[in-house]
N, C-alpha and C positions, 0 to 999 in steps of 0.2 A: 687900814689893816695890812700888815706885812704878809706877803705870800711867798712861801718858800717852795720852789719846784725842784724835784730831784728826778733823775732818770734811773737810778739804781734800783734793782729789785730788792725787796726786804730779805735780810739774811739773819740767821740766829745770832751771830755776833753783834749785828747792828741793833737788834732788839735788846740784847743783854746789856749793851752799853748805855741804853736809855734809862734815865732815872725814873723811878716809879711815878713821881709827880708829873712828869712830862710825857708819859707813854701815850702815843696818839690813839684815838679811836679810829679803827680802820673800817671803811665802808667799801664793800664790793658791789659792783654793778654787773649783773649777768647780761648776756646778749648785747655786747658793746656796740654792735653794728646796727641795732634796731633804731627806729626813729625816736623812740622815747629815751633810750640810753644816750643817743646823740643830743637830745634836748636837755637831759640832765647835765651833761658836760657843758653844753653851750650856756645854759642859764646860770650855772654856778660861776662860770668864767665871766659872764656879762655883769653880774651883780658884785663882782670883786671878792666873793667869798671863796673862789676856787680858781686855780689855773691848771692847765693841762698841756701835755705835749702831744702824745699820739694815742690812738685807740689801743694799740697792741701793748703799750707799757705806760700807763698813765699813773703818775704818783705826785701828790701834792698835799700840802697842809692847809687847813682852814681852822678857824676858831668857832667852836660851838658855844651855846649858852651855858653849857656845863663848865666852861673854862678850859676844858681839855681840847687840844687840836684834833681835827678830823683829817684823816688821810684817805684819799679816794683811789681805788683801782677799778678800771672798767675792763672786763675780760670778755673776749669773744668766745664763741663756741669751741674753737680749737684749744683755747686755754682752760675753759671751764665748761664741761658738758654736764648739764644738770640732770641728765638721765643716767649718769655713771657714778655710783656711790663711791667707788674707790677714787675717782678723779676729784670728786667733791671733798673727800676727806684729805687728800693730798694738798689741795688748794687752801683749805682751811688751816692746815698745819703750817703752811708757808706764810699765809697772810694774817692769820689770827684776827678775823674780822669781828667787829662789835655789831655791825649792821650789814645786812645783805638786801639789796634792792633787786628783785627778780624781774628783769625786762625780757628774759628769754621766753619765747612763746611760739606755738604753731598757730599762725593767724590766717591761714588759707581756708576761709569759711566753706567755700564750695568743695574744695579738694578733700576736706576732712570727711565728707560724706562717703568717699571711697577709700579713705586712708585713715579710718578711725583709730586704728592701732597706734599709728605714729602720733596722731593728735593726742591720744590718751597718754602716750609715753612722755611727751613734752609738757603738756598742759596739766596732767594729773600726777603722774609718777614723779616728774621733775620737782614740783613744789614740795611733794611729800619727802623726797630725799634731802632737799635743802633744809626743810623743817627739822628732820631728824638730826642732821649735823649741827644745826643751830641749837637744838636742845642739848646736845652733848657738849657743845663748846660755850654755851651761854650767850650766843649772839642773838640779835633781833632780826626778824625777817619781815620785809614789806613786799607784798605780792600784788601785782597788777592784774585785775580781772575785767570782766566785760558786761555790758548791758544785755548781751545775748544769753545770759543765764536766765532771763525772764521770758515769759510768753507774750502774747499779743497785747494785753492790757492789764493794768492793775485797776480794779473797780471797787466801788463802795456802794452801799445801799442808797437809794435815792433820798431817803429821809435825812441822811447826813452828807449827801454828795456835795451840795453847794458850799456848806460850811467847811468841809474838808478841802475842797478845791481852792477856796479863797485862802485858807490857812496855809496850804502848801505853797501857793503862789507867793504869799507874803514872806514865807520863810526862805524860799529858794530863789525868788526873783523870776520864776518861770511863768510865762504867760500861758494860760490855759488854752488849749487848741483842740478842737474836735476834728478828728480825721474825716475829711469831706467824703471820701470814697466808701467809708464804712458807716457813716452816721445814719444813713437811711435804713441800714440793715441791723443796726445795733439795738440792743434792748433799751428802751427809753427810760428804764428804771436805773440805768447805770451810766456813769460818766467816766471817761478816761482821766487819770491823774498821774503825775510823775511818780515813779517807783521810789519808795523809801527802803532803808536797809532791812526793815522787819518784814517786808513783803516776801512771800514764799516764792523761791525760784522755780521755774518750770521751763527749761530750755526746749527749743523746737528743733535744734540741729545737733549733729555730732560734735561740732565745734563748741556750741554752748554747753553741751553735756560734759565735755572734757574740761572746760573752764570751771564749771560748778564742782566737778569732782576734785579739781585742784584745790579749790577753796575748802571743801569739806575735809580733805586729807590733811591740809595744813593746820586747820583748826583742831583736828583730832590729835595732832602731835603737840601743838603749842598752846592750845586752849585760848584763854583770854590774852595771852601775850602776842598773838598773831596780829599783824596789821595787813588789811586787805583794802585795796582801793579799786572800786569798779568805775570804769569810765566808758565813754560812748563816742563813736564816729571820729576816732582820733586821726588827725592829719598834722603835717608839719613840712618843714623845708626838705627833710630827708626821706628817702625811701619811697615805697609804693603806697600811695594813699589816694583818696578821692580827689583832693584838690589838684595834685600833680597829674593825675590821670585826666581830669577835665581840661586842664590847661593844654596838655599834649593833644587831646582830641579837638579842642577848639582851634588849634593851630593847623590841624591837618584834615578835618572833616567839614563838609558843608552844613551838616545838621546832626543833631544828637537826639536820642530818646532817653529820658531819665525817669526813673520810678517816682510817682507822685503820691502813692498811698502808703508809704512807710514814713512814720513821724519819729524823729529823734532829736538829738542835739549835737552838732559838730563841736569838737573840742580840740583846741590847739595844743600840740604836744608841749610847747614851752610853758604854757599856763599850767598844765598838769605837772610838769617838772617842778615848777615853783611850789606847788602844793605839797609834792612829795618831800622836797627838802625841808619844808616847814614841819611836816610830820616827823621826819627823822630827827631834826634838831630838837624838837619839843618832846621826843621820846613817846609819841602817841601810839596807842594800840586800839584795835577794834576794826569793824567793817565800816567803810565809808564810801559814799557815792560822790563822784566829781564829774561835772561837765560844765561847759559854758552856760550862760543864762539864755533863756528863750528856747524856742524849738522850731523845727521846720521839716519839710519833706526833702528827700534827695533832689527832687526837681527844683524846689525853691533854693536849695543850697547851690545847685549848678547855676541857676540864673544870677544869684548874688556873686558867685565867683566870676562870672563873665562881666557883670556890671562893674565890679570894682577893678577887675584886671584891665578893662578898657580905659577906665579913668586913670589908672596908674601906668598906662602905656605898656603893659605886659602883653596885651593883645591889640591888634590893629583894627580888626573888623569883627562885628558880632556874627555868630552863626545861629541858625534856628535851633531852639531847644524845645522839644515836644514832650508833654507829659505822657506817661504810659503806666498802666496798672502792673502790679507785681505778677499777676496771672499771665497777662499778655507778654510781659518781658520773659517770663520763664518758658512760655511756649516757643517764643522766637529762639531762645537759647537751645531748647531741646531739639528744634529743627536743625540746629547746627551741630547736634551731637553733644551738647553741654547740659549737664543736669545741675540745677541750682539748689542750694540748701534753702530751707524755709527760714525766713527771718521774721522777727516780730513786726507787726504793723504799727506798734506804738511802744517805744522803749526810752522815753525821757526819764532822766534820773533827777531826783531831788537832792541837792547838795547842802541842804540846810544843816544836817547834823555835823558835817565836816566844818562848815563855816563857824558854827557855834563852838565846836571843839577848839578850833584855832584861836578864836577870840578868848575863850576861857583860859587857854594856855598862854595868852598874851604873845602869840606868835607875831613875828615881825612880818607884816604884809609887804610884798614886794612893790617897787615903784609903780604908781598909777593903778594899783590894785587890779592888775590885768586878770587875776584869777576869777573875779566876780563880774567881769564884763559880759555884755551880750555877745552871742556867737558872731554877729556881724562885725563887731569891734575887734574881736580876736582875729577873725579872718583878715581884716584890714591890716592889722599889725604884722601878721605873717606875710601877706602879699607885699607889703612895703619892704620887707627884708629881701625880697626877690627883685624888686624894681631898681 
């Protein structure tokens, strides 16, 4: 595949000189400096479908299944503020996108408890304004949301629990896991299961509420044409995330305490990026869940990070990792003057619908099918890129 990279910004004269048959489909990525935006750029370059120069001014052509080339622009907040309707309109007029991938978000879960207005502006108003401009221009919008739109557990009646759990596990590849710290106190007539797209959201935090409002406002504007991807426990090579934080602490601290009673699924940003590109190229719409396969606690995740990092010589010596409950961790934080947001104790996502959709659309699965690997395998691939 021939890749043409240009550094020039699009201009009206350049657009006018392009023949109708060769007009590129433009994809805008908001929040260019986020770890997911960086993954979208990196993944596209790695698979040879996209080349890029710089975050501030990225322009390149790729070929989509439609036969028309795709041109990608990743814009930082200074270039595209999704909370500013006038700025959005000006950017759309300049770039004339056919797709927008919204990676801009307020992700400070604890800070949102005291800064709910700003979280609402970025996570709820921003997607709404983008959706309104997409509706006016005919562009498509893919918005990234969170497992934190859900509460502690999705449950089903005991009469159908086993059947549903087995079905969910087969569909998504998720191994069923009972939260050990809540099992003794849970209702024996209910079992936890991974969340599906039809489960009713019930956020526990200001952050989760703002993300849910963003989804709802987007759908109110675009209806069935909206594309929403919920993901969980995202980490990657770039930015602030659990893996990078653990690596830094394991290099500087003699021991760590990590929460053991919150169960979810770590998801590599590069794998999510691969899924997103497939949805865009295949022109898919709807609400989808995506995470790696399997599930674990934050404590188990930390232990695996250390184990693999030592094997890859990213760490020289192990440190003590001690399990702690969410309640005790919150008390310790409060003693330091830090108030923590409430998080779900179980927020595993079922990716079955997404996988079925991509198979139905004959999407080109990326090399080695990294999208459907176990979380440990995805973690290993990410850590190898650091070694």
